N, C-alpha and C positions, 0 to 999 in steps of 0.2 A: 583578475579572475583568470582561471585556467580556460584556455580557448576551447578545450575539449569538454568542458563541464556542461551537462544539460541542466543540472541543479547545483547551486552552491550556496552555502550559508557561511557568514563571516561574523565572528565574535558574538554569537547568539547568546543572549542571557535572559533569564526569567526570574523575577522575584515575586514571592507571595508575602506581602507584609515585610516582616523582618527576616524571612527565610529565603536564601538564595538557592533556588531549585536547579538553576542551570547557569553556568558562567563560562565565558570565553570559548564557546563551542564553534569550531570552524571545520568544515569538511565539504567535499564536492563529490559528485558522481556523474560519470559520463554516460552517454547513450550506449546501450548494450553492455552495461556493467552492473554487477550486483555488489552493493556496499552493505555489509553486515554491521549491525549495531548490537552490542552485547553489554552486559553489566548486571550486577545484582539488583534485587528489588530495591526501589528507591534511588537508583543511580541517576535518574533523569531521562530515561529513554523515551517514555511516552510524552513527557514534557517537551522534549526536543521535537518530536513529531508534531505536537500541537503548535509549537512556536513556528515551525517550518511552514505550516499551512495557515499561519496568522489567526489561529483559533484562540490564542491567549496573547495578552500584551507582552511585548518582548523588546529587548535591545538588539542591536546588530542588524545586518542586512541579509536579504534573500534575493537571489537572482535565478530566473528561469530562462534558459536559452539566451543568457546575456542581459536580459531586461531586469531592472530593479523592480521587484514586485513586493517589496517590504510592506507597503501600505495598501496593497490590493486586498479587498475583502475575500474571505475564504471561499464563498460561492463562486466568485469571479475567477479565483485561482483555479478552481476545479474546472471551470469552462475553458481556461487557458491550457489545461493539460496536466495540472498537478493534482493527483488524486491520492486517496489513502483508504486503507481498511482499518478496522478497529479490533481491539482484543475481544470485545463482545460482538457477536454477529448483529448486524443492523439491517433488518429487512422490513418491508411493508407486511406486517403480520397477517392482515386479512386478505392479501393477494396470493395467488398461486406462485409457484416457482417460475413458471413461464411468464406470468404477468409482472413479476418483479424484474425479470430480464427485459421484458418489453419496455417497462418504465425507465430502465437505465439507458435505453436507446432513444428516448423521446426528443432530446434536444435536436433542433434543426429539422425535425420532421413533422412538427405539429401544423395543422391546417388552420387553426383558429376557429372561434365560434361562428363567424360569418360563413366560412367555407363549410363547416360541418352542417350548418343549417341549410344553406342554399346549394351546396354541391355534395350531397350525401354519397354519391357514387365515388367521387374523388376521396372522400374521407374513408370510406370502406376499403378502397384500394390501398390507401396510405397505412391504415391499421393492419391490413393483411400483410403488407410488406414488412412492417415492424414486427409482427408476430413471427413471420418466417425468419427474419434476421435474429430474433430472440432465440428461436429454436437452434439456429446454427451456432449462436454464441454458446449455448448450453452444451451442445454436442462437442464443441471445441474444447470445453473444459471437462469432458467426459462425465457429464451429469446425466444419468440414465433417464430416458424418456418416460419411464414408468412413474417418475417423480414430478413431471412437468405440471400436473394438475393438483399436486399436493401443496399444502401450506409449508413454508420453509421449516417451521417448528416440528413438522411431522416426518421429516426426512432424516437419515442418519447424520450424526454430528460431523463426521468427516466430509460428507457431501455438502453440509451447510458451509463449512470453511471454504470449500472449493467454489461454492456459489458466491460467497462474499468476494472472492478474488475475481470471479467472472464479472460481477456487477461493477467493480472498480475499473476493470479493464475495458468495459463496454464502450466508453467514450474516447477510445484511442489516446491514452495518456502519453505525455512526454516523459513524465516521471511518476512513479508509483511508490508510495510509502506503505509498507505492509507490516502491521503490528501483530507479532506473534502468530503467524499463520499455522504453526504446528501445534498450538495449544490444544490438548485433548485428543490428538490423533496419533496414530502409529501404524506400523506394519505397511500394508499395501497403500493406505492413505498417505503415509509419509513419503513413500516412493513416488506416488502420483503427484504430490505437491512439489517435490524436488524437480520432477520432470517438467511441470508447468512453469516453474520459476526459470528454468533453463530455456524453455520455449519463449517466454517473454523477453528474456535477455537476447535471444537470437533475433527477435523482431526489432531490436534496437531501442527498447524501452530502458530508461534508467531506473533501477530498482534499489530501494533502501529497505532492508529487512531487519526488523527487531526480532530477536529470537532467543529463547532460553535453551532450545534443543541444540546442543553443541555439535552433534554429529551432522545435523542438517546444515547449519550455517558454515561449518568447516568444509562441507562438500560443495556448496553452491556459490559461496562468496568469492569475489575476486580480491576484495580488501575488507578489512574489519576495523571498526572503531570500538574501543572499549571505554565505557563510561564508569566513573566511580564518584559518588557524592556530587553529581552535577558537573563534573569536569572530565575532560578527556584524559584517560590514563595512558592509553597507547593506541597506535594505529599501525597497520601493516598487513601483509599477506596472511592467510591462514597459518602457514608454517611459521612465520615470524611471531604471530600471536601465541601459538602453541608453546614456543620456547622463550617467551618474554618473561623475565623473572618477576616483574611487577604484577603482571597479570596472573601468573601462577600463585603468587602470594595473596593477592587481593580478591581473586575471583575464581579461577579454575581449581585451585587447590593443588598441592604437590603431587597428588595421584593422577592428575590429568595427563 
């Protein structure tokens, strides 16, 4: 294992019946590094994310901060600091934006049923602290306060994508897997997204970003992995990927 790796996967493989969706996948990402993952539809990008978080049965090994976590349940992996976002926004639909943020901060701060019953003042203070921290979290990700009391489905889509990133970040992850954060956004939202990814990198979080928006990934990534039909086609710096003949032929196209 690379001594500098915060997250490393080795020989990752996923098979669905007779279909090999992912084979021989190996990569690592260090603290304070952005690893981009690109490839055409069906290349195995999301399957790779699911396998890395033990959400699907897979071959190979996964290490987080040097520890073998290959058999650690997904929920426990999240508590250990391996978090992810999804292509489709996943919120508590009946809760407000602020309540969603507060819920993402609940680990380690709950007082329990007995405390809530017999020490209501302590419970109220704990809730107030969590609400305050939730507001600070949303401020940090530039989510306007006029949306705090709205349902996530009622706020602009670009803001929803930023909210998803904020919720994944809330529990101070070691490594964050981000699945197509730029899907459906553009303009100022795209720039804000790039800025936030750079912010997370500067904080020392290891980031793995799946993305189809090539301008974004070429701008923010330190290294890029290219997948094709479940295998690694190429890996390198953005400049190396731009000029890689296999990538140009199989994915980016000659005009790239």
